[in-house]
N, C-alpha and C positions, 0 to 999 in steps of 0.2 A: 526388526520393525522400528522405525523412528519413534521416539517418545516426544509428544508435542510439548511437554513441559520443559524440555531441555533445548538449548540453542544448537545451531548447526555445528557439525564437526569441521566446517571449512577452515576456521581459523587455526585449529590444531593441525590440519593438513598443510596449510601454508607454512606454518612454523616448522613442521617436519621436513618439508622440502628446503626451507631456508637453511636448515642445519645440514643439508646434503645427506640425509639418512636414506636408507633403502629397506626393502622388505627383508633382506638378508642381514642387514646391519642396523638394528634398532638402537643399540647402545644404551639400554635402560630407559628409552623414551616412554614406554608404557608401564614401567615398574610401579607397583602399588595401585594400579587402576584396574577397572573392569573392561578396558578398551583393547581391542585387537587390531592388527594392521588392516584386516579386511573391512572392519567397521569404520576405521578412519578414512579409508579410500572410497567408501560408499557415498555417492553424491547426495543422498537424502539422509545420511547418518546424523545422529545427535549425540552429544556428550554432556553428562551432568556437570553441575558446577564444581563438585568436589573432585571429580576425575579430571576436569579441565585444569583446576588449580594444581593438582599433583603433576599433570603433564607440564605445566608452566615451570614448576620447581625443577622437574627433571631436565627440561630444556635449558634452564639457566646453568645447571650443573654441567651439562654436556658442552655447552658453548664456551664456558669459562670466561665470558665477557660480561661486563656490567651494563653496557648500553644495548643489550639485545632488543629491548623494547623499541628503541629508535630504529635499529637496522631492519627489523621485521615490520615495523609499523609503516614504513614507506611503501611496502608492498600491498597494503590494504587499500586498494583502489575501490571505487564505488561498486565495481562489478563483483567484488568479493562479498558483498553484503546481501545477496539474494534479492528478494522482492523489495526490501527496504532500499537497497541501492538503486534499483530501477525507479522506484517512486521518487527518489532524491534527484537523480539527474534529469528526470522528465518533468520536474517541478517548474512552475513559471518563473520563480525567483529564489534567491538564497534564503530569504526569511521563511518561505513555505517549506523549503528543504530542511531547515533547522527545526521547524515545528514538527515535521514528520519524524526526524531522528529522535526527538524527545518523546513523542507520542508512542512510537513503536520500537524504541530502543530495547525494550524487554524481550523482543523476539530474537535479538542477536546477542545479548549479553546478560548474564546474571550477576555481574560484578558491580554495576553502577545503576543508580536511578538518575535519569537526566531531566532537569527542569529548566524552564526559561523564565526570565523576568525582564520586563521592559525597563530600560534606564534612559535618562535624558539624552545621553550620547550614543545609545545603541541598544544591543540586546545581550543580556548575560546568559551564558550557557553553563549551568552548574552541574557538577558530577558528585553525587553522594554515594559513598560505598554502601553496599547492601549488607556487608559484614566486614570485619576487620581484616584487611588484606595483608597486614603485617609485612613480611619480607617480600611479598609480591607487589606491594603498592606502587613502587617506581616502575617496574616492568609493565604492569597492566595499564597504568595511567599513560605511560608513553605510547603504548600500542593503541590504546583507545583514542587518545587525542590525535594521533597521527591519522586515524580513520576519519575523524571529524574534519581535520584539515584537508583531507583529500576532497571533501565536498566543498569547503571554502575555496580552495584553489581551482576547483572545476568551474565555479561560477565567477570568481573574481580574478583568477590568475595567480600564479605562485608568488609574484612580487607585490601584489596589491594590498595584502593584509597589513594594516597598521594599528591593530587593536592590541589588547593586553592579554597575556596568559599568566594565570596565577596557579601555583602548585602548593599542595598542602604538606610538603616535605622539604627538608633542607636541600640545598644545591648539591647535586652529585659531583663527583670528581671530574666528570666529563661534561659538566653543566654548560660549558661554553658552546657545546654543539646544539643546544636548544634553540639558539637564534636561527640556525639554518633550517630548523623544522617548524618553529612556532612564532617567528617574527622577533623583532628586536626588543620589545617591551616585555620582559620576563620578571616575575616576582616569585620568590620561594618563601617557605614558612608562612604561607597565607592560611587563613582560617579554613579555607575550602579550596577545592580545585575548580576553577572556572575560567571561561574565556569571554572576554568582552568584544563583541563584533560591532565595529562602528556602523552607525546608521546609514552612512553612504553606501556601504557594501550590501545591505540587506535587500535592496531593490535590483541588484545585479541579476540579469536574466540568464536562463540556460540557453545555450545555442542549439540544444536538441530538445527543447520543450515540446511535449506531445500530450495534449489533453486526454486522448483516448488511452494511450499507454499508461499515463499517470493514474487515471481512474482505475484501471485494471490492477496496477501494482499496489495501490492503496487498499483496494478490496482484498487482495491476497494478504497484505500485512494485517488487516483487520481480522481475517479468518484465523491467522496464526495466533494473534493476541487473544481471540475468543477461546481458542483451544487451550492456551496456557492458563487462562483464568478459570475455565471449566475444570481443568485438571487440579488447580490449586483449591478450588471449592470442594472438589471431591476428596482431596487429601485432608482438608480441614475437618471434614465430617467423620474421618476415621478415628477410632479409638487408638490409644497409644499401643495397645497390644496388636492391633491390625497394622499399624504403621511399622512396628518392629518386624512382624511376620512378613509384610510386603517387601521390606528392605532386604531381608534374608532370602526370600523366594526369588527376587530379581537378581541376586548375586550368589548363585549356588557355587559349591566348591570352595567355600571359605568358612573357617571356624571363627565366628564373630565373638568378640569379647564385649562385655558391658560398656567399657569405655569407648570402643570403636563405634558401637551402635549409637551411643549418646552423642558422639561427635558428629555422626552423619545426620542425626535429627536436630543438631544445633542446640542441645540442652546439656546440662551437667549430668554425670552419672547418678548423683544423688536425686536430682529431679526425675530422672527416668525410673529409678527404683520407687520413688514416692508415687508417681503416676500409675505404674503397674500395680502397686500395692492397693491403690484406691480402686482399681478395676478387679481386684480379687485374684491377682496372679503374680508370678515372679518371672524374672528374666530367664532363669534357667529352664523353667517350665515351658515358656514360649519357644525357646531355642530347641529344646528336646522334642517337642511335639512336631515342629517343622522338620527336624532332622529325621524323625521316625517316618514321616510321610515321604520324604525324599528317598530314604533307604528302601522302603517298600516298593516305590516306583522302579528303582534300580534292580531290585531282586526279581522283578517280573521279566527282566532280560536274561534269558538263560546263558547268553554268551559272556556275561560279565562275571568275573571271579570275585571272591571276597576282597582280594587285594586291590582289584580295579575299583570296586565300589568305595573302599576306604580312601583311595586316592581321589576319586570324584567328590567325596564328601569333604576333602581338605585335610585329611589326616596324613602325617608324614611317615607313619609306620603302621603296619597291619595290626600289631599287638595293641596299640592304643585304640584303634577302631574296634577291635573285638571286645575290649573292656567296656567301651562306651555302648556298644551294641547290647551287651548283656545287661547293662544298667537300664537301657531303654526298654528292652523286651523281656528281661528275666531269663533269657536263654542265649546260647551261642548262635552264630549265624547258621552253622550246620544243623543244629537242632531246630531252628526256626524253619529252615528250608525243608527239612524232612517232614516236619509236622504239617506245614501248609500244603506241600505237594501231595502228601498222603490224604489230606482232607479233600 
């Protein structure tokens, strides 16, 4: 079931195909994620920010090329952006399209916040990272801006853009290719990543402008954004213990460490320990209680052996699972089963 708080899996699917991977040959594409091939190919699938970031890292390693962001970015046509893409190409003019991309960009990406600001000579489109992209900064920025330029080119034509593109990182070794993608006026090592769209281009009309289709698509974008915000509000109301338990329950079959959970919650391990302590609990206790519930559910399936249950719980060997089981329940799996079935 798609998670409304996560963007579409469409971009990871496009990247998968760009790398010429197949169902039989993943070559590590999903390594370290909770995403499966079937989920990727689901048209209504969604992928969390952390899993998407890991997929991007895997893709860079698989491709072995530095300019992967540029090569895959040119495939991000407006049609790949779902309702937001429809709302964009059915807009009356380019300025309206850019306003929509800024207003509803959150429905398509969790990596940037997009903002607009009026300038005397045009409109500035600014991209602010929602977290430190680190080694993914260049790849994600290239792909993201390529998507934006597909909208600009749709309205103004591929040769008409005469604005400026500024990037918040040094010029890559292949930086001369940027002119082919983003115009001739390029600046690197800028304080932020932004595009200045000249005023003359903002009034460029869409040749397929459709007021009815536009209204329907914008309404769909608003529904998606409302779902994301409702999910964020619900998440914000959870205690730290509930957030930890929810994360583990959504990702069964994994033995979570304190550091891994803290990273997923975007806090330090020390902060996680302090917050759980303030709520009167410990990380080990939360993890053990959830593990006990999962084990009890598995034990109700008579067809599952102890070895199978241990594997489903994320243990690499049965002896480690048996030791943990005895610590949780005070008895061995065989003793537990004999007692519960007798009762």
